[in-house]
N, C-alpha and C positions, 0 to 999 in steps of 0.2 A: 839313566835316566829318563824317564818318559816326559814329554811335553808338558803336563797337568804339574808333573810332581817339580820339574824346574820351575813353575811359575809359582807355585807356593813357597817353593826357596825363596824368589824372588819377593815375594808381599812380605816374607819376614826379612829381609835385607833390606825393603825400603822401609818400613818400622825401624831399624835399629839404626840406620844412617840417615836419613832423609835431613832431619833436622841440621846435620852437619853440611851437607850440601850448599854452603855460602854464595857460591860464583856458579854460571852459567857454564864453565868449562867443568867443574866439581862434576855438577849434577850429568854432563854427556856421560865422565868416566865412569858414575860409580851406579848413576841409576838408568841411563838410556840407551849405553852403548851394548850391556849386558843382557836389555827386552832382545835388540834386535838381532845379536847372538842367539836366544832361544830361538825366534823366529825362523832363524836358517839363514839369515841375513849376514855372514857375518864382517864384524867391523875390519878385520885382517884380511880379508878377500876383496880387494878393487873390482873384480867383475861383478859382485853383489855389492858392495855399497862404496860409494864414493861423496868424501866430506868437500865441504865450502863448494859444491856444483852450481857449476855457470848458470841460470836462469834469468837473463839479461831482458828485461823490459820495455821495449824501443818506445821513444818518445817519454818515458817517464820517468825511471831510472837505471841511470849506468852502473854496469859490472855487478847487480846483485845476483848476490846465492844464497842458496840455500843449504843449509846446515847438512843433509845429508840425502840423498838421493838412490835409491834402493834400487836395484837392476835382477830381469830376470832374462838371460838367452841375450846379452848385449842391449834391453832396452830397459829406458827409466820406467818404472814401475808406479814407484810412490816416491814422494817428496817427503822428510820429517825435517817441520822445524823445533828446535830447543831453546826450552828456556830453564833459568834459576828455577830452581824447589819452590821458591817461597812467591814466584811471580803470579800476575792473576792472564791467566791465557783468553782470554777475553781481547783481552786492550790488543793481540797483535794478528786477530785475524786479517786483518786487512792487509797485513804483508804476508802473509801466507796468500789470500786471495793471490798476488799481485805474482810468484812464484808459478802459481795454479796456471793463470791463465797465457803466461809468456811459453810451456812447453804441453800442444794439444793432448800427446800420447800420453798424458801422466792424467789419471781421472780420479787417483786417491790419494788424498795429500792428510798429513795429521801434524798436528803441534802440542808438546810436552813438556812439563815441567820435570819430570820423570815417576811423579804421582800418579798424574791424571794424563790420561792422551783422548784425544779429540781426532776422531776421524771424518772427512768430507769429501763431497763427492759433486756431480753438478747434476743434478736429478732436474731444476726448475732450467734451468740455461745451458744450453753448450758449450763446455771451454769457458764458463763462469764459475768460480766456487760459489756452492749453496751458503747461505747466512749462518745458518743452524748446523751443527754434527750430526749424523746417521748414525753412529755410535759413540759411545763415550765408555772410558776405562778410570775406575778408581783403583789404585794398587793398594788401597788400604780397606779396601772393601770388594775383594775381589769376588766373584759369585761361581757359579760352576756355567749358567747360561753365558757369564761373560768369555771363560777361559774355552768353550764352544765356538762363540763366535770370532775368537781372539786368532783361534788354529784356522779360521780361514786365510789369514795374513798370512801364512808361513809359506814360506821360498817353494816349497815344494807344490805348495796346494794354491799359490798368488795365480787366481782368474780375474781378472778386471769384470767383467760382467759378469761373474758372480759375484760379485763384490756390489755391486749396482743394485742386482736382483735384494742383496740382504740388506741396501740403503732402503731400496721401496718397501720392503716389509717393515723395517722399523719405522720408517717415516709413517708410514698408513697402520701400526699398531698404536707408537705414540696415539696418534689422531682418535683413533678407535677408544683406546683405553680414556683419553681428556671427558669423551664425548659421553661414554659409559657412565664416567666417574659422576659428571655432572650432572647425567641425567636420575641416576640413583640417590645421590647426595639432592639434589633442590627439585627433585618431580616435578619437574615445570610441564604444561599442560598438554604438550604432543606425550611426555611418558606414560604419564595417566591415563590419555587417551589408546595408548597402544596395550596397556595391561590392560584396562576394561577389556579392548575390541575383540582378547586373546582367551579372554574369561567366559563363563556361561554364561554373565549378564546380560540379560537382555535390556536395553534402557535405551533408548536416543541420547547421543551423547552431547546433549549443549551445554552452553560454557556455565549455566549454573550448576548443570548434574557436577561437569567436571570441576567444580572449584567445592564443590559440597562434600566430594569422594577424596578428594587430593589428603588431607593430613589419614585418609583410612589404606590410604594405598603407602604413602611412608611409612606408616605402623606397620604396614604387611612385608617393607623391607626390610626396615629394622630387624622385625624378626625372622627373614630369612634368612638374615647374613649372619646372625645368632644361630640361630639353628644348623647354619653350612660348616659355621666352627667349631661349633659344639660336637657335630659330628663328625667332623677331619678329626679331633683330639681323640675321640672314643675309638674310631675304628684301629680293626687288629694291626700292626705292623706289616709293611710289605713282606716283609722277608720271612714272614711264617709260613712253614709247610704247608703244600697245599695237598688235602690227601686223594684230592682226584683228578684227573683233567675234567677241566671245564667242558660242558658241553655244548656244540656248535648252537650259537643264537642263530636264528630266521634269517639274520642279515649276514649270516658267514654261509650260509648252506646254497649251492648251484641249482636253481630250478630248470628241470626239464621239460617241454613243452609235449604236452598232453597229445596233440595230432603229431607230432615231428618230434621221433627223440633225439633226431641230427641237431634240433635246435636249444641250446641249454644256454639259459639267461644268468655269467655267473654275477659272485657279489661285485666284483670289480665294475663289472658294467651296471649295475643297481647305485653303487657307489656312484659312480660317474654321471647317473640320472641324478642323483639328489645332491651332488655339487653343482651343476647347470643351473634344476633349479632353485635352490640356493643364492648363487650369483644373478640370476635372471626373475625374481620373485612374482608372483600374481601374470607370467605368462603364458599362455596355452601349449605348453612342451608335453613330451609323452616320447616315450622309450618304444621302439620295434626292433624283436631280434632277429635274426635268420642266420642262415647257416654259417654264412662269411663273417658278417659285423655285424655290431649293434650301431643303432641309428638314433639319434636324438630330432624327433618331428617337430615343426613347428604348427598349430590346428590339426595336430594329427592328420597330415596331409604327405606323402609317401616322396613328391618331387621338391618341398618344404622342409629339408634337413639341414639342419643346425651345424653336426657335426657327424662323423663314423668313428666307432673306436673297433678296433681290431685286437683280440687280448689276447688269443692264441697261439702269436708268433713269439720264437724266442725274446724278441724286444716288444712290448703293446707299442700302436701309433693311433693317431687321431690322423682325421683329415676334413676340413673346414669346407661348408659347400663352393664357398669363395676363393677366387685366384689370392694365392699369398702375393702383397705386395713389396715392395722394398721394405715400407715401416714395417710390416706384419714380421718379415727375417729380422730385422732391429730386433724388436722387442721377444723374437722367440729367443736368439744368443743372449740377453739380456736374463733371461731366465734361467740359462745356462741348459737346453732342450736342443736336440739336434734334429735339421731335416732329413730326412730321407728321399729316397725315389716317390717322384711323383707326389709329390708337397706333402708327404706323410709325417708329422711331425710324432719324434720318437717319444713315448710318454711311460714312464717305466710302473708308475702309481697313478691311481685318478687324481689324486689331489694334486700334481703337478700341473693340472687344468689351472689352478687356482692364479699359478702365475704368468698366463696369457690371455687374463678376463677382457682385453682389450680385443682379441679375436674372436672374443664369444659374442661379444657387444658389434661388431661389424657383422656375423653371420646371423645373429640376430635382424640387423636391419637391413643385410638384404633378403633374408626369404620377408622380412613385412612391407619390403617395397614390391607394390602388383608389376613394376616394370618388368622385371627381370623373371615375368614368369608369361609373357604375355608371349601369344605364337608368332613367330616372323616371316612374312612369307616364304615358302619353301621349305619350311622348316616342318618335320614330322611331327604330328601330332604327342602330346605327353599324356601320359596318364596323371591322373591324382587321385587322392583318396578322398 
């Protein structure tokens, strides 16, 4: 039975027996331990699961014990605090925070009442549990996305730094969704100004004008959302057979330099440039291809390159203009990426660049600082475009 099927059966189990779990111990046996087993942390294997694990907090409470400590390769990687099926998990977060702070090597903790699971980490302050969970699962409403995310918590897939990346992405996603929803529903002045600025309307965006067209923008938003819903409902099912293979679009076709046939700008290189421009909007950035690598330039100056992308290797890689600091290396590890020889960051697809945006901002700051490009006494003259 595969992972997805086992989770689906557990959802049925929670639905059928959850209301009968009127104590913490019953909830553990009936609802919580089966989830640990599905994740590959067998409750019958003490090398993977230890109950009543000691997590003393010096000066606070003696003999603090967390319900379950999960282990990988002999090291605790996650704590699980169990509560009764009917208990409110919010009231117990401070207790979980104490366990978290007492064991620095544990960066993921969870609290559950068998139905709902809340996962926490320490994005805001190292070794201090965040107040809000980065991932919440309700087994009475499990989605396909929940199943995909839960698979990252499996024993054979468990990578703390990759889960921290998931946590960061989840926090960003939630924050962006909140802003987008608020902007669409309220249509505040900034949102109206953005819409008008992106349109073909040529008007001075005075406060009076923005106020006068706000109702029209609200109407446009409502009609657009309605049209999108109608189009999605009327679209043919995705499973319908396609009579012919689709032609490659312009974005998917490699472009050969007319003056040098050895210079081929690939779709991945153009995608990388688009991602950089999307992350750093409004900056004077351009792409330059060579026989060896693809470069993103600042102000079209060849000596002020943010990054170089080598995509013709077995594993594509990027290199930034500045030296990598320990902080950079930490960000790279948290993103689940590897560093190869010569500070080359292995990047299997251009989209992975979005995991290390901090390095991209630092590269831009480096290129914007004229002090980094002043000639030093005795140094060779450096050409610039």
